[in-house]
C-alpha positions in Angstrom: 24.3 36.3 12.8 23.6 40.1 13.6 21.3 41.5 16.1 18.1 43.1 14.8 16.4 45.8 16.8 12.0 46.1 16.0 10.5 49.5 15.5 8.8 52.0 17.4 5.1 51.3 18.3 2.5 53.2 16.6 -0.1 54.3 18.9 -3.1 57.1 19.5 -4.4 58.4 22.6 -7.5 56.0 21.8 -6.0 53.0 20.9 -8.1 50.2 22.6 -6.5 47.3 20.5 -2.9 46.5 20.2 -1.6 44.2 17.2 1.2 42.6 18.1 4.0 40.9 15.9 7.1 39.1 17.1 10.1 40.7 15.0 9.8 42.5 11.6 11.5 40.6 9.1 13.7 41.2 6.7 11.9 43.1 3.9 10.2 45.0 6.7 13.4 46.3 8.3 14.9 47.3 4.7 11.5 49.8 4.3 11.4 50.6 7.6 7.8 49.7 7.7 5.7 47.3 9.2 4.6 44.2 7.2 6.2 45.9 4.0 6.7 42.7 2.6 4.9 42.4 -0.9 3.1 38.8 -0.1 2.4 39.8 3.7 -1.6 39.5 4.3 -2.0 41.7 7.2 -2.5 45.4 5.1 -5.3 43.5 2.4 -6.9 42.5 5.7 -6.4 46.0 7.4 -7.6 46.8 4.3 -11.1 45.0 4.4 -11.4 45.5 8.2 -10.6 48.9 9.2 -9.9 50.8 5.4 -5.7 50.8 6.2 -5.2 49.4 2.2 -2.3 48.1 0.5 -3.2 50.9 -1.9 -2.5 53.5 0.4 1.1 55.1 1.3 2.6 53.8 4.7 1.6 57.2 6.4 -1.8 57.2 5.3 -2.6 53.3 6.7 -1.2 54.6 10.2 -3.2 57.4 10.4 -6.3 54.9 9.4 -4.6 52.1 12.3 -4.8 55.5 15.4 -8.0 56.9 13.7 -9.3 53.0 14.0 -8.2 52.3 18.0 -5.8 50.2 16.6 -2.1 50.0 17.8 0.5 48.4 16.1 3.8 46.9 17.9 6.6 44.0 18.2 7.0 42.0 21.6 10.5 41.9 20.9 12.6 45.5 21.1 15.6 43.4 19.6 17.3 39.3 19.3 19.5 37.5 16.8 17.9 36.4 13.5 19.6 34.5 10.8 16.6 34.8 8.5 12.7 36.1 8.4 11.5 33.3 9.5 10.3 33.6 13.4 11.9 29.7 13.8 15.4 31.8 13.0 15.4 33.7 16.1 17.9 32.8 18.5 15.2 32.1 22.0 18.4 32.7 24.2 18.5 36.9 22.3 15.5 37.8 22.8 15.0 41.0 24.4 11.2 42.5 24.9 10.1 46.1 24.0 9.1 48.1 27.4 5.2 47.1 28.0 4.7 48.1 31.1 6.0 51.7 29.8 3.5 51.6 26.5 0.2 50.1 28.9 1.2 53.0 31.3 0.9 55.3 28.5 -2.5 53.6 26.4 -4.6 52.9 29.2 -7.6 52.1 27.4 -6.1 48.8 25.6 -8.4 46.1 26.3 -6.9 43.7 23.6 -4.4 42.3 22.2 -4.0 40.6 19.2 -1.5 38.4 18.2 0.2 38.3 14.5 0.9 34.2 14.8 2.3 31.7 17.5 5.4 33.4 18.4 4.5 37.0 19.1 1.9 35.0 21.5 4.8 32.2 23.0 7.1 35.7 23.3 4.3 38.2 25.3 3.4 35.3 27.4 7.0 34.3 28.7 8.5 37.8 28.6 6.1 40.3 29.3 2.8 39.6 30.7 5.1 38.6 34.3 5.9 42.2 33.8 2.7 43.5 33.8 -0.4 43.8 35.6 -2.3 41.6 32.6 -5.3 40.4 34.2 -8.0 43.2 32.4 -6.4 42.3 28.9 -8.3 40.1 26.7 -5.9 38.4 24.8 -6.0 36.4 21.6 -3.9 34.7 18.8 -5.0 35.3 15.6 -3.4 33.6 12.5 -0.2 34.2 10.9 -0.3 37.2 8.0 3.2 36.0 7.1 3.6 34.3 3.3 5.1 31.4 5.7 1.5 30.7 6.8 0.7 28.8 3.8 -1.5 26.7 5.3 -4.4 28.8 5.3 -6.4 30.8 2.5 -6.6 34.0 2.5 -10.0 34.3 3.4 -10.0 32.0 6.2 -7.0 34.4 7.5 -9.8 37.4 6.8 -12.4 35.4 8.5 -10.6 35.3 11.8 -9.3 38.5 11.5 -12.8 39.9 11.7 -12.8 39.6 15.9 -10.7 43.0 15.4 -13.8 44.6 13.9 -16.0 43.3 16.8 -14.0 45.1 19.9 
């Protein structure tokens, strides 16, 4: 098993929403892009919600997110993981990103949405006690990963629509 590292945060000065994954999967790490797996439903969902559709190139999608006040990052800075599955992350190897610095640099963020359970659990375990999170609204959304086959696309989209209400 080798150590893997997440990407830098994507955020604008007007960011008020932060969407957090756990750690990029193999397809994303190889492409150097968030949610690059072709069956991950993140970009189709964000396309419907704010116009960051998979038909746009990656740079354009990042611009749409920034314009929409959405920041994107992962809870973990690094970890050991044998596959793309969150279940395969070696919990003893988890190192969280520097959220104290991130929130200090992005004071307008009021809502944090987790793309799945692992992201939420890692944030609550490794980050929440290190920051002043009492003013943040924290909410888990269903994972957009193809591994989350227990929900239809429409069910996921309906859950994710809460982002448009912030």
